[in-house]
C-alpha positions as CSV (number, residue, x, y, z in Angstrom):
1,M,-17.5,-16.0,-20.5
2,N,-14.2,-14.0,-19.9
3,T,-12.3,-13.9,-23.2
4,L,-10.0,-11.1,-22.2
5,A,-8.4,-12.5,-19.3
6,P,-6.3,-15.6,-20.8
7,L,-4.8,-12.9,-23.0
8,A,-3.8,-10.4,-20.3
9,S,-1.6,-9.8,-17.4
10,P,-2.7,-10.6,-13.8
11,L,-4.7,-8.0,-12.1
12,Y,-5.5,-7.4,-8.4
13,V,-8.2,-5.7,-6.6
14,M,-7.9,-4.1,-3.0
15,A,-11.5,-4.3,-1.5
16,K,-12.9,-1.8,1.0
17,P,-15.5,-3.6,2.7
18,A,-16.2,-0.6,5.1
19,G,-15.1,1.9,2.8
20,S,-13.2,4.8,4.6
21,L,-14.9,3.9,8.1
22,C,-12.3,3.7,10.7
23,N,-12.1,3.7,14.6
24,L,-9.0,5.7,14.5
25,A,-8.3,9.0,13.1
26,C,-4.6,8.8,12.1
27,Q,-3.5,12.4,11.2
28,Y,-1.8,11.4,8.1
29,C,-4.2,8.8,6.8
30,Y,-4.9,9.3,3.2
31,Y,-8.1,7.3,3.1
32,L,-10.4,9.0,5.8
33,E,-11.3,11.8,3.4
34,K,-12.8,9.5,0.8
35,S,-16.1,9.5,2.8
36,N,-16.4,13.0,0.9
37,L,-16.9,11.0,-2.2
38,Y,-20.0,9.5,-0.8
39,A,-21.2,12.3,1.5
40,D,-25.0,11.9,0.2
41,E,-24.9,8.4,2.2
42,S,-26.7,9.6,5.2
43,S,-26.2,6.4,7.4
44,K,-23.1,4.7,8.7
45,E,-24.4,1.4,7.5
46,R,-24.5,2.7,3.9
47,F,-20.8,3.1,3.9
48,T,-20.3,-0.6,4.2
49,M,-20.4,-3.4,1.3
50,D,-23.8,-5.2,1.1
51,E,-23.9,-9.0,0.4
52,Q,-25.1,-8.2,-3.3
53,T,-21.8,-6.3,-4.0
54,L,-19.7,-8.8,-2.0
55,E,-21.1,-11.6,-4.4
56,T,-20.8,-9.7,-7.6
57,F,-17.2,-8.8,-6.5
58,T,-16.1,-12.4,-5.5
59,R,-17.6,-13.9,-8.6
60,Q,-16.2,-11.2,-11.1
61,Y,-12.7,-11.1,-9.4
62,I,-12.2,-14.9,-9.5
63,Q,-13.4,-15.2,-13.1
64,S,-10.9,-12.1,-14.1
65,Q,-7.9,-14.1,-12.9
66,T,-5.2,-15.5,-15.4
67,Q,-3.5,-17.6,-12.8
68,P,-4.7,-20.5,-10.7
69,Q,-4.0,-18.6,-7.5
70,V,-6.3,-15.8,-6.4
71,L,-5.5,-13.3,-3.6
72,F,-8.4,-11.5,-1.9
73,T,-7.0,-8.3,0.0
74,W,-9.3,-6.5,2.5
75,H,-8.2,-3.1,3.5
76,G,-9.7,0.2,4.7
77,G,-10.5,2.5,6.4
78,E,-10.6,-0.5,8.9
79,P,-12.0,-3.8,7.6
80,L,-12.6,-5.1,11.0
81,M,-15.5,-2.6,11.3
82,R,-17.3,-5.3,9.4
83,P,-18.4,-8.3,11.5
84,I,-16.9,-11.7,11.4
85,G,-20.4,-12.9,9.6
86,F,-19.5,-10.8,6.6
87,Y,-16.1,-12.5,6.0
88,R,-17.7,-15.8,6.8
89,K,-19.9,-15.1,3.9
90,A,-17.0,-14.0,1.8
91,L,-15.5,-17.4,2.3
92,A,-18.6,-19.2,1.5
93,L,-18.9,-17.1,-1.8
94,Q,-15.2,-18.0,-2.6
95,R,-15.9,-21.6,-2.4
96,Q,-18.9,-21.2,-4.3
97,Y,-17.2,-19.3,-7.3
98,A,-13.7,-21.0,-7.0
99,G,-13.9,-23.0,-10.1
100,G,-10.6,-24.8,-9.2
101,H,-8.7,-21.7,-8.2
102,L,-6.7,-21.7,-5.2
103,I,-7.9,-18.8,-2.9
104,D,-6.1,-17.1,-0.1
105,N,-6.9,-14.0,1.8
106,C,-5.1,-11.1,3.6
107,L,-6.2,-8.3,5.7
108,Q,-4.5,-5.0,6.7
109,T,-5.8,-3.7,10.2
110,N,-4.7,-1.1,12.8
111,G,-5.0,-4.2,15.1
112,T,-7.0,-2.4,18.0
113,L,-10.1,-4.1,17.2
114,L,-8.6,-7.8,17.3
115,T,-10.3,-10.2,19.7
116,E,-9.9,-13.9,20.5
117,E,-12.8,-14.7,18.2
118,W,-11.3,-12.6,15.3
119,C,-7.8,-14.5,15.8
120,R,-9.5,-18.0,15.9
121,F,-11.4,-17.1,12.7
122,F,-7.9,-16.0,11.0
123,R,-6.1,-19.1,12.1
124,E,-9.0,-21.5,11.2
125,N,-8.9,-20.1,7.6
126,N,-5.3,-19.4,7.1
127,W,-5.4,-15.5,6.7
128,L,-2.3,-13.4,6.6
129,I,-2.8,-10.3,8.8
130,G,-0.8,-7.0,8.1
131,I,-0.5,-4.8,11.3
132,S,0.0,-1.1,11.0
133,I,2.4,0.1,13.7
134,D,4.9,3.0,13.2
135,G,7.4,2.1,15.9
136,P,7.6,2.1,19.7
137,Q,5.1,3.9,21.8
138,E,6.2,7.5,21.6
139,L,6.8,7.2,17.7
140,H,3.5,5.3,16.9
141,D,1.4,7.6,19.1
142,E,2.6,10.6,17.6
143,Y,0.1,10.3,14.7
144,R,-2.0,7.1,15.3
145,R,-4.7,8.2,17.6
146,A,-8.3,7.6,18.1
147,R,-11.0,10.2,17.3
148,G,-10.9,11.4,20.9
149,H,-7.1,11.8,20.5
150,Q,-6.6,8.8,22.7
151,P,-3.3,6.9,22.0
152,S,-3.6,3.5,20.2
153,F,-0.3,1.8,20.9
154,H,-1.1,-0.4,23.8
155,R,-4.3,-1.6,22.1
156,V,-2.2,-2.4,18.8
157,M,0.2,-4.3,20.9
158,R,-2.6,-6.3,22.5
159,G,-3.9,-7.2,19.1
160,I,-0.3,-8.6,18.2
161,E,-0.2,-10.6,21.4
162,L,-3.6,-12.3,20.5
163,L,-2.4,-13.0,16.7
164,E,0.8,-14.6,18.5
165,K,-1.5,-16.7,20.8
166,H,-3.6,-18.2,18.2
167,G,-0.7,-18.7,15.7
168,V,-1.9,-16.3,13.1
169,E,0.7,-15.3,10.4
170,W,1.2,-11.5,10.6
171,N,3.5,-8.9,9.2
172,V,4.2,-5.2,9.7
173,M,3.6,-2.0,7.8
174,G,5.0,1.0,9.0
175,V,4.4,4.5,7.8
176,V,7.5,6.7,7.7
177,N,6.7,10.1,8.5
178,D,8.4,13.3,9.5
179,F,8.7,12.3,13.2
180,N,9.7,8.7,13.3
181,A,11.9,9.0,10.2
182,D,14.6,10.5,12.4
183,Y,14.7,7.3,14.5
184,P,15.3,4.5,11.9
185,L,17.1,1.9,14.3
186,D,14.6,2.4,17.0
187,V,11.9,1.5,14.7
188,Y,13.8,-1.4,13.2
189,H,14.9,-2.8,16.6
190,F,11.3,-2.5,17.9
191,Y,10.1,-4.5,15.1
192,K,12.5,-7.5,15.6
193,E,11.7,-7.3,19.4
194,I,7.9,-7.9,18.8
195,G,8.9,-10.6,16.4
196,A,8.1,-9.1,13.0
197,R,9.9,-10.8,10.2
198,Y,8.3,-9.3,7.3
199,I,8.3,-5.6,7.2
200,Q,6.9,-3.1,4.6
201,F,7.8,0.7,5.0
202,T,5.5,3.2,3.3
203,P,6.8,6.8,3.1
204,I,4.1,9.3,3.6
205,V,4.1,11.9,0.9
206,E,0.8,14.0,0.6
207,R,0.1,17.6,-0.5
208,L,-2.7,19.6,0.8
209,Q,-5.2,21.2,-1.6
210,Q,-7.6,24.3,-1.0
211,H,-11.0,23.2,-2.6
212,A,-13.4,25.6,-4.3
213,D,-16.1,25.0,-2.0
214,G,-14.1,26.4,0.9
215,R,-13.5,23.0,2.8
216,H,-10.8,23.5,5.4
217,L,-7.4,21.8,5.3
218,A,-7.4,20.9,9.1
219,A,-6.7,17.4,10.1
220,P,-8.4,14.8,10.6
221,S,-10.6,16.0,7.8
222,V,-7.7,17.2,5.8
223,L,-8.1,17.1,2.0
224,F,-5.3,15.7,0.1
225,S,-4.2,16.7,-3.4
226,S,-5.2,14.5,-6.3
227,P,-2.0,13.2,-8.0
228,G,-3.3,14.8,-11.0
229,V,-2.9,18.3,-9.7
230,P,0.5,19.7,-10.5
231,V,2.3,22.0,-8.0
232,G,1.2,25.7,-8.4
233,S,-1.9,24.9,-10.4
234,A,-5.0,26.9,-10.5
235,D,-6.7,24.5,-8.1
236,G,-4.3,25.6,-5.4
237,S,-0.6,25.7,-4.5
238,S,-0.7,22.2,-3.1
239,P,1.7,22.7,0.0
240,M,3.2,19.6,1.6
241,A,1.4,18.1,4.5
242,P,3.4,18.7,7.5
243,F,3.8,15.1,8.5
244,S,5.4,14.0,5.1
245,V,8.7,12.6,5.2
246,T,11.5,14.8,3.6
247,P,13.8,13.2,0.9
248,A,16.6,13.6,3.2
249,Q,14.9,11.9,6.1
250,Y,13.7,9.1,4.0
251,A,17.3,8.6,2.6
252,H,18.8,8.4,6.2
253,F,16.0,6.2,7.4
254,T,16.3,3.4,4.6
255,C,20.1,3.6,4.5
256,S,20.5,3.2,8.2
257,I,18.3,0.3,8.4
258,F,19.9,-1.4,5.4
259,D,23.3,-1.1,7.0
260,E,22.0,-3.1,10.1
261,W,20.0,-5.5,8.1
262,V,22.7,-6.4,5.6
263,R,25.2,-7.0,8.6
264,Q,22.8,-9.2,10.8
265,D,19.4,-10.2,9.2
266,V,19.7,-11.2,5.5
267,G,17.5,-14.3,5.3
268,E,16.0,-13.8,8.7
269,V,14.2,-10.5,8.3
270,F,12.4,-9.6,5.2
271,V,12.3,-5.9,4.3
272,Q,10.1,-5.3,1.1
273,L,12.1,-2.4,-0.1
274,F,15.4,-4.4,0.1
275,D,14.0,-7.6,-1.4
276,A,12.3,-5.5,-4.3
277,T,15.7,-3.8,-4.9
278,L,17.5,-7.1,-5.1
279,A,14.9,-8.3,-7.5
280,R,15.5,-5.2,-9.7
281,W,19.3,-6.0,-9.5
282,M,18.4,-9.5,-10.8
283,D,16.3,-8.1,-13.6
284,Q,13.2,-9.6,-11.9
285,Q,9.8,-8.2,-11.3
286,P,10.0,-6.2,-7.8
287,G,6.8,-7.5,-6.2
288,V,6.1,-3.7,-5.4
289,C,4.4,-1.6,-8.2
290,S,6.2,1.6,-7.2
291,M,9.5,0.1,-8.7
292,A,7.9,-1.5,-11.7
293,E,8.1,-0.1,-15.1
294,T,4.4,0.4,-15.5
295,C,1.4,0.0,-13.2
296,G,-2.3,-0.1,-13.5
297,H,-2.7,-3.9,-12.6
298,A,-3.9,-3.1,-8.9
299,A,-7.2,-1.3,-8.4
300,A,-9.2,-0.4,-5.2
301,L,-12.8,-1.4,-4.7
302,E,-15.0,0.9,-2.8
303,H,-18.0,-0.4,-0.7
304,N,-20.7,0.4,-3.3
305,G,-18.8,-1.3,-6.1
306,D,-17.0,1.6,-7.7
307,L,-13.6,0.7,-9.1
308,Y,-10.8,3.0,-9.0
309,A,-7.3,3.0,-11.0
310,C,-5.4,2.6,-7.8
311,D,-5.8,2.7,-4.1
312,H,-3.7,6.1,-4.1
313,F,-5.8,7.4,-6.9
314,V,-9.3,7.3,-5.5
315,F,-10.4,10.5,-6.8
316,P,-13.4,11.1,-9.1
317,E,-11.1,11.6,-12.1
318,Y,-9.9,8.0,-11.5
319,R,-13.1,6.1,-11.2
320,L,-13.2,3.3,-13.8
321,G,-16.9,2.5,-13.1
322,N,-18.9,0.4,-11.0
323,I,-19.1,-3.6,-11.0
324,H,-23.0,-3.6,-11.0
325,Q,-22.7,-2.0,-14.4
326,D,-19.2,-3.3,-15.8
327,S,-17.2,-6.2,-15.3
328,I,-13.8,-6.0,-13.3
329,T,-12.1,-7.5,-16.6
330,S,-13.5,-5.0,-18.9
331,M,-12.6,-2.0,-16.6
332,M,-9.0,-3.3,-15.8
333,Y,-8.2,-4.2,-19.3
334,S,-9.9,-1.1,-21.0
335,P,-7.7,1.2,-22.9
336,R,-8.1,3.9,-20.3
337,Q,-6.7,1.8,-17.6
338,R,-3.9,0.5,-19.9
339,A,-3.1,4.2,-20.7
340,F,-3.1,4.9,-16.9
341,G,-0.4,2.0,-16.3
342,A,1.7,2.9,-19.3
343,A,1.9,6.5,-18.3
344,K,4.2,5.5,-15.4
345,R,6.7,4.7,-18.1
346,D,5.9,7.1,-20.9
347,S,5.7,10.2,-18.8
348,L,9.3,9.9,-17.4
349,P,11.2,13.0,-17.6
350,H,14.4,13.2,-19.4
351,Q,16.6,13.1,-16.2
352,C,14.9,9.7,-15.2
353,Q,15.4,8.3,-18.7
354,Q,19.3,9.1,-18.4
355,C,19.5,8.0,-14.5
356,Q,21.7,5.2,-13.9
357,W,19.2,3.8,-11.4
358,R,16.3,4.0,-13.6
359,F,16.3,0.1,-13.9
360,A,15.6,0.0,-10.0
361,C,13.4,2.9,-9.4
362,N,11.4,3.4,-12.7
363,G,10.6,6.9,-11.4
364,G,8.9,5.7,-8.3
365,C,5.0,5.9,-7.8
366,P,3.2,8.3,-10.1
367,K,1.4,9.9,-7.2
368,D,4.5,11.4,-6.0
369,R,5.7,12.7,-9.3
370,F,4.7,16.6,-8.8
371,V,8.1,18.4,-8.3
372,P,8.8,20.5,-11.6
373,T,12.0,20.1,-13.6
374,G,12.1,23.6,-14.9
375,S,12.8,22.3,-18.3
376,G,9.5,21.7,-19.7
377,Q,9.7,18.2,-18.9
378,P,7.1,16.2,-16.7
379,P,7.7,16.5,-13.2
380,V,9.9,14.3,-11.2
381,N,9.5,12.2,-7.9
382,Y,9.3,14.1,-4.7
383,L,11.6,11.3,-3.4
384,C,13.9,11.4,-6.1
385,E,16.9,12.2,-4.2
386,A,16.2,9.8,-1.6
387,Y,16.0,7.0,-4.0
388,R,19.3,8.2,-5.4
389,T,21.0,8.0,-2.3
390,F,19.7,4.8,-1.2
391,F,20.7,2.9,-4.5
392,Q,24.1,4.5,-4.6
393,H,24.6,3.3,-1.0
394,V,23.2,-0.4,-1.4
395,A,24.8,-0.9,-4.8
396,P,28.1,-2.8,-3.4
397,A,25.9,-5.1,-1.4
398,M,23.5,-5.8,-4.1
399,D,26.2,-6.5,-6.5
400,F,27.5,-9.0,-4.1
401,M,24.2,-10.7,-3.3
402,R,23.4,-10.8,-7.1
403,N,26.8,-12.6,-7.7
404,E,25.7,-15.1,-5.0
405,L,22.4,-15.8,-6.5
406,L,23.8,-16.2,-9.9
407,H,26.1,-18.9,-8.6
408,E,23.4,-20.6,-6.6
409,R,24.8,-19.4,-3.1
410,P,22.8,-17.6,-0.6
411,P,22.7,-14.0,-0.5
412,S,23.1,-14.2,3.4
413,N,26.8,-14.9,2.6
414,I,27.1,-11.0,2.6
415,M,27.0,-11.2,6.4
416,S,30.5,-13.1,6.6
417,L,32.0,-9.9,5.2
C-alpha cells in the first residue's frame, strides 16, 4: 500500500517509450544525445519500452497519485516510433489499474509520422496531441530536419491536417532559437493561421561541453553540458550552443507577441507564458514549473525504467533509480528529490532575492542558472535580463487584468483599451 502519497504533493512523470529514438535530427534537440547513456544496448529495439516496464510504470504511476485525475504524458525522442499496439496496451493497463481514477493521455510529437490510423486512435480515445513546429517553413526548416538533412515542414503540416480532419485536440510547442527569435510576429501569425489556440514557447538555452573521452561537439551528436557544470569548470568552458536564443532576442520575441495578443487575442488564444504570468500576478500556481518557487515534482522515465529528476536533467548524476527496483513514490518523495526541488528556491542569489519580479520568475529554470554573479553568490539565470524586461513590459496589462479578475470581470476587457 502507498502510505506516502496521501501526505505528499502531486507528482508527474514524463514517459519516454522510445527513449531518445527519433526519425528527425533537429540540430538543437537536447534529447538525441541521451542514447549515449545506453550505448551498450546493441539493437534499436532495446531502446524501446517493453511491456513489463510499461505495466510496472502504469501500475506505480496510478498508485502514486494524490488526486483523482491522472495524466499520462508520452514524450521522446519521437513517441510515434512505437506502434499503435503499444499504446492500445497502455490503455488496457490504465483501465486495469485505474482504481477509480480519471485518466487522460497527452503525447508530444514532431507530427511527421501521423497517419489516418493514428488520428482515428487519438480521436477515439480523446488524446491531446502536442505538435512541435517552429513557425512558417523557412523558420521551421532551419533546424528541424531529418537525418539526411531533408526539411520536415510539409510533413508536419500534413500531420496537422490529419489531426484537424479527425477532430483531434492539438496544441503547438515552438522552440525559440537564435533564428526564429528575430521574427516573433511571423511565428505568432502563422500559429493563428493554422488554427492553433494553445501555444507554448520554449527558449533554447544549451551549452556545449568537451568530454574527457574526446567525443566531438559537432551536431547532431552534440553533447550538451549538464546543468550541474558551472561555466569555466574543470570539465570545460561550456560555451553556448550557437542556436541558443540570446536574452535580448527572447525579450524582444516575448514582448512583441504579448503586444499583439493583449490587443487582439485575450480569451481566444492561450499562450502558456502569458497565462502563467497572470497566474503569478494573482498569487496562484503558474502551471509551468520554471516559474514556480520550487520544482522536483515532474520526473522523466526512460525506456528501461530509469527515473530522472527532471526531463532537462537526464544526466547520470540526476538518476533517481529504476522502477523495477524502487517505486516511483519512494523515489519522487525521497530526501534526495525533495532537496533537488527545494534547491530552486534555496540557491537563489542575492540579486534574485531582492528582485521586484521574484514573485513571478522565481529565478527561472535551474538548468539555465549558470551565469556567475562575480560576488561569490550562486549563479543567475542566463535569461534573467529577458525576464526582467518582459515582466516590466507586461506589468501594466497584468495589473489591469488582475483587477478585472478580482472584480469577477473577464480579463479580455483589456482589449477595449
